[in-house]
C-alpha positions in Angstrom: 0.0 0.0 0.0 1.3 3.5 -0.8 2.4 5.4 2.2 1.9 9.0 1.6 4.0 10.1 4.6 7.2 8.2 3.9 9.0 10.8 2.0 7.1 13.9 3.0 9.2 16.9 4.1 12.4 15.0 3.5 15.3 16.4 1.6 18.5 14.8 0.3 20.8 16.9 2.4 18.8 18.1 5.3 20.5 17.7 8.7 17.2 17.3 10.6 16.2 14.3 8.6 16.5 10.9 10.3 16.5 7.3 9.1 14.4 4.9 10.8 16.5 1.8 10.2 14.0 -0.3 12.4 11.0 0.5 10.3 10.8 -3.0 8.6 11.1 -4.9 11.8 7.8 -5.7 13.5 7.2 -5.6 17.2 7.3 -8.9 19.1 3.9 -10.2 20.2 2.6 -8.6 23.3 5.1 -5.6 23.2 3.5 -2.2 23.2 4.5 0.6 20.9 7.1 3.0 22.3 5.2 6.1 23.5 7.8 8.8 22.6 8.6 10.4 19.2 11.3 12.7 17.8 10.0 16.0 16.3 11.9 18.6 14.3 11.3 22.2 14.2 13.1 25.0 12.3 16.9 24.9 11.8 18.7 22.6 14.3 15.9 22.3 16.9 14.7 18.7 17.7 12.8 17.5 20.8 11.2 14.4 22.1 7.5 14.3 22.9 5.2 11.7 24.4 2.2 10.4 22.4 -0.9 8.5 23.0 -0.2 5.0 21.6 -3.7 4.9 20.3 -2.9 7.5 17.7 -1.4 6.3 14.5 1.5 8.8 14.2 4.1 8.1 11.5 7.2 9.7 10.2 6.4 12.9 8.3 3.1 13.7 10.1 2.6 17.2 11.1 1.6 17.4 14.7 0.6 20.0 17.3 2.6 19.7 20.5 2.6 21.1 23.9 4.5 24.4 24.3 4.6 27.3 26.8 2.3 29.1 26.2 -0.1 27.5 23.6 1.0 24.9 21.2 3.7 24.5 18.6 3.8 22.7 15.2 6.5 20.3 14.2 7.2 17.3 11.9 7.7 13.8 13.2 11.1 12.4 12.3 11.5 9.2 14.4 9.1 6.8 16.0 9.2 3.5 17.8 12.4 1.8 19.0 14.5 3.9 16.8 13.4 6.9 18.9 14.1 5.0 22.1 17.7 4.4 20.9 18.1 8.1 20.0 16.8 9.3 23.4 19.4 6.9 25.1 22.0 8.5 22.8 21.0 12.0 23.9 20.8 11.0 27.6 17.0 11.7 27.8 15.1 9.5 30.3 11.8 8.2 28.6 10.2 8.0 31.9 10.7 11.6 32.8 7.7 13.7 33.7 9.3 16.7 31.9 8.7 15.2 28.5 5.9 17.4 26.8 3.0 15.8 25.0 1.8 15.6 21.5 -1.7 17.0 21.3 -3.0 15.7 18.0 -2.3 15.6 14.3 -2.3 19.3 13.0 -5.6 20.4 11.5 -5.8 22.5 8.4 -6.2 25.7 10.5 -3.1 24.9 12.5 -1.0 24.5 9.4 -2.4 27.8 8.0 -1.3 29.6 11.1 2.0 27.9 11.1 2.7 28.9 7.4 1.6 32.5 8.1 4.0 32.7 11.1 6.9 31.3 9.1 6.3 33.9 6.3 6.5 36.7 8.9 9.9 35.7 10.3 12.1 37.5 7.7 10.2 40.9 8.0 10.2 40.4 11.9 14.0 39.9 11.9 14.7 43.0 9.7 12.4 45.2 11.9 14.0 43.9 15.1 17.4 44.6 13.8 16.3 48.2 13.2 14.9 48.5 16.7 18.3 47.2 18.2 20.2 49.7 16.1 18.0 52.5 17.3 18.6 51.5 20.9 22.3 51.4 20.1 22.7 47.8 21.3 25.9 46.1 20.2 24.2 42.8 19.1 23.2 41.1 15.8 19.9 39.4 15.5 20.6 36.5 13.1 17.3 34.7 13.2 13.7 34.7 14.3 11.5 31.6 15.0 7.9 31.9 15.5 5.9 29.3 17.5 3.4 27.3 15.5 0.4 29.2 16.9 1.9 32.6 16.4 1.8 33.6 20.1 5.7 33.5 20.8 8.8 34.4 18.9 12.4 33.4 19.7 15.1 35.9 18.6 18.5 34.5 18.1 21.4 36.8 18.5 25.1 37.1 18.9 27.0 39.6 21.0 30.6 40.1 22.3 29.5 41.5 25.6 26.6 41.2 28.0 23.5 43.0 26.5 20.7 44.7 28.5 17.8 44.1 26.2 14.9 44.8 28.5 13.9 47.9 26.6 14.3 45.9 23.3 11.9 43.3 24.6 9.3 45.9 25.5 9.6 47.5 22.1 9.3 44.2 20.2 6.4 43.1 22.3 4.5 46.3 21.4 5.4 46.0 17.7 4.5 42.3 17.2 2.0 41.6 19.9 3.6 38.2 20.8 5.6 36.9 23.7 9.4 37.6 23.2 12.2 35.3 24.1 15.9 36.3 23.5 18.4 33.4 23.0 22.1 34.0 22.6 24.0 31.7 20.3 27.6 31.4 19.2 29.2 32.3 15.9 29.2 28.8 14.6 25.5 28.4 15.3 24.9 31.7 13.6 26.7 30.5 10.4 24.7 27.3 10.5 21.4 29.4 10.5 22.4 31.9 7.9 24.0 29.4 5.6 26.3 30.1 2.7 29.0 28.7 0.3 32.4 27.6 1.7 35.8 28.0 0.1 35.4 24.4 -1.3 32.4 25.6 -3.5 29.8 23.5 -1.5 27.2 24.6 0.9 28.4 25.0 4.5 28.5 21.7 6.4 27.0 23.3 9.5 24.0 24.4 7.7 23.5 21.0 5.8 24.4 18.1 8.1 26.5 19.0 11.1 24.2 19.0 14.2 26.9 18.9 17.0 29.9 21.1 16.9 33.2 19.8 18.0 36.2 22.0 19.1 38.8 22.5 16.4 42.4 23.3 17.3 45.5 24.2 15.3 46.9 20.8 16.3 44.6 19.4 13.6 46.2 21.7 11.0 49.7 20.9 12.1 49.0 17.1 11.9 47.9 17.5 8.3 51.0 19.5 7.4 49.0 22.7 6.6 50.4 26.2 6.8 49.0 28.1 9.8 47.4 30.8 7.7 44.3 32.2 9.6 42.8 33.5 6.3 42.8 30.0 4.7 42.0 28.0 7.8 39.1 30.1 9.1 35.5 29.6 7.8 32.7 32.1 7.5 32.2 32.1 11.3 35.9 33.4 11.6 36.7 30.2 13.6 38.7 27.3 12.4 36.9 25.2 9.7 35.1 22.1 11.0 36.4 20.1 8.1 40.0 20.2 9.7 38.6 17.4 12.0 37.5 15.1 9.2 40.8 13.5 8.4 42.7 14.4 11.5 42.4 10.9 13.1 43.7 9.3 9.9 46.7 11.6 9.9 47.4 11.0 13.6 47.5 7.2 12.9 49.7 7.6 9.8 52.2 9.8 11.7 52.8 7.2 14.4 55.5 5.5 12.2 57.3 8.8 11.3 60.3 9.7 13.4 60.8 13.1 15.2 61.2 15.6 12.4 63.1 17.9 14.8 66.2 15.6 14.7 68.6 16.6 11.9 70.2 14.1 9.6 74.0 14.3 9.8 76.1 13.8 6.7 79.7 14.6 5.8 78.3 17.2 3.3 76.4 18.9 6.1 73.5 18.6 8.4 70.0 18.3 6.9 67.0 19.8 8.5 63.4 18.8 8.0 61.3 20.9 5.7 58.0 19.1 5.1 56.3 15.7 5.0 54.1 14.0 2.5 52.3 11.7 5.0 50.5 9.2 2.8 53.4 9.0 0.2 55.7 8.3 3.2 58.2 10.8 1.9 60.1 13.4 4.1 61.7 16.4 2.5 65.1 17.6 3.8 67.5 20.5 2.9 71.0 21.3 3.9 71.4 24.0 6.5 71.8 27.3 4.7 70.3 25.9 1.5 66.6 25.5 2.3 65.5 26.1 -1.3 67.1 23.0 -2.5 64.9 20.3 -1.0 65.5 16.6 -1.3 62.8 14.0 -0.9 63.8 10.9 1.1 61.7 7.9 1.6 60.6 7.2 5.2 62.7 3.9 5.4 65.8 5.7 4.4 65.2 8.5 6.9 65.1 5.8 9.7 68.2 4.2 8.3 70.1 7.5 8.4 69.0 8.1 11.9 70.0 4.6 12.9 73.5 5.2 11.4 73.8 8.5 13.2 73.0 6.9 16.5 75.8 4.3 16.0 78.2 7.2 15.2 78.3 6.6 11.5 77.9 9.5 9.1 77.0 8.9 5.5 78.7 10.8 2.6 75.6 12.9 1.4 71.9 12.8 1.6 71.5 12.4 -2.2 72.7 8.8 -2.0 69.6 7.8 -0.1 67.0 9.2 -2.6 64.9 6.3 -4.0 65.2 7.6 -7.6 68.7 9.3 -7.9 67.7 10.7 -11.2 64.9 12.6 -9.5 65.5 16.2 -8.8 64.3 18.6 -6.2 61.4 21.0 -6.8 63.9 23.9 -7.0 65.9 22.1 -9.6 62.9 21.1 -11.6 61.6 24.7 -11.5 65.1 26.0 -12.7 65.2 23.5 -15.6 61.7 24.5 -16.7 62.7 28.1 -16.7 65.7 27.4 -18.9 63.5 25.5 -21.3 61.1 28.4 -21.5 63.9 30.8 -22.3 65.2 28.5 -24.9 61.9 28.2 -26.6 61.4 32.0 -26.7 64.9 32.4 -28.3 64.1 29.7 -30.8 60.8 31.5 -31.8 
């Protein structure tokens, strides 16, 4: 039978979507249906609500839920045991009395009010920004979320210092005739709500699929042999890019077999200092002291061999003898040869 709710309000790259991987498994005989569901609202807000098991509520249903005051409108994303597992993951006790209730499936009038409230959010945000500017408040209102019944509005803002917005609340309450709630968020949350295109050319990860932010440190950039350039490593939120964490663990595991790059390689021609590392190619680049532009690529095994010889008091003749392909040249030599070829071609023409 065709299930009209199966793919309702679901997108291919929406971070609020959930996959019910237990939907094809039937309940054992005598076991009651789990009485909580997961419901999503605007942006990154998801909450758990208790239902009456007699109601046939499925994924994709638009429901009216308990709120303070009035009721809110949301979309069901998870039901059954999949919701039970999600609540355990989020450390939410299913037996808690603080879990709010689902009143009913949304009626046509509920959905109409909900749509009208959503359509007013942009104009409300622009007008509230103007009011904050008139009151000379050092804050930025980045988003507004109306409650489903239109009786309450949440204003999300960012600020560097503590803000006294009591007068702003009075002004907004007189303008919009709703209950006002101010909620401060961080710059990462602000970027996820505003959205945008990253330097990679794709939509921001925080606005498409990331729901939980993890701290990003410069150690992740160092492990991946990236230059510590703030302009390249910072995202639109002016913080370090979240994608620096994606491959960090892989690099950490790969670097375990590399020796300390602070140890110089001693040769009779001179000491060689480390310049850079190609982690997955297992190649370390060295240069003689005082000649950093002439880099030499040495395989990882050869580096370990030279360090072992140095510990025994043996000093090789030169570093070039340990290059895997002795005919290969350094980047500086290759660039010089290419310049000479270009000059020769110009003279020939």
